[in-house]
C-alpha positions, 0 to 999 in steps of 0.5 A: 339830346338837343337834336332829338328833343327840339319839341321840348326845347325850342319854339316850333318855327325854329325846329327846322333851321336848328335841325338842319344846322345841327345835322350839318354840324354832326355830318361835317364836324364843324358848325355851320353859321348860326341859323338866322332869326333864332330867338334867345332860347334858340341861340342858347341851344345852338351855342350849347350844341356847337360849343366844345367845352363848358356851357351854361349849366342852367341850359344843360339842366333844361336839356336833360329835363327835356331828355329824361323820358327818352333816357329812362326809356332807353336805359338798360337798367332792370332789363338785362336779366331776360337778355339772351343775345351775346353782348359785345361792347366796344368803347373809345378810351377818350370818348368825349361824349360818353365815358368808357365807365358807362360800358364798364358799368353795363358789363358789370350789370350784365355780369350781375344778371348772369350774362357775360359781355365781351368788352374792349375799350380802345383808343382806336375810336373817337366816339363813333369814328375810327381814329386816323392814326394807329395807337400801337399794335396792342390796341389794334390786336385787341380790336382784331381779336374782338372782331374775330370773336364777334364774327365767330360767335355770330356764325360768320 
């Protein structure tokens, strides 16, 4: 949310150093050194984006307020009844950013709109990355079955 809403959260001269630093953090998985010359507000954003664990709740509210227009535009609520495509939902059990309950709620909303969704919640992923170690045959087979259903129904 921070990376996509720098315009509403940071002074314009700070956009590029914050963007480069946050992109490096997302790519490399570890925060690079804080960009030099950040204002107090830019420093607070940097800390919020690169800290694992609790951050200043006031800053979280500022970030959410700046993000609300985009979030409302992207939310599926009220847009599912006209959906014609088959829906496959794959979610990480321990996703630290988006809880599995979000995909479960989407599957329920789809059912309420008369659509069926294939949902698999698996420990084999961490947000959008495959886990390095296996979490047992059951998780692996559920992922294989999910992928096979997807490929078969996609005609591949």
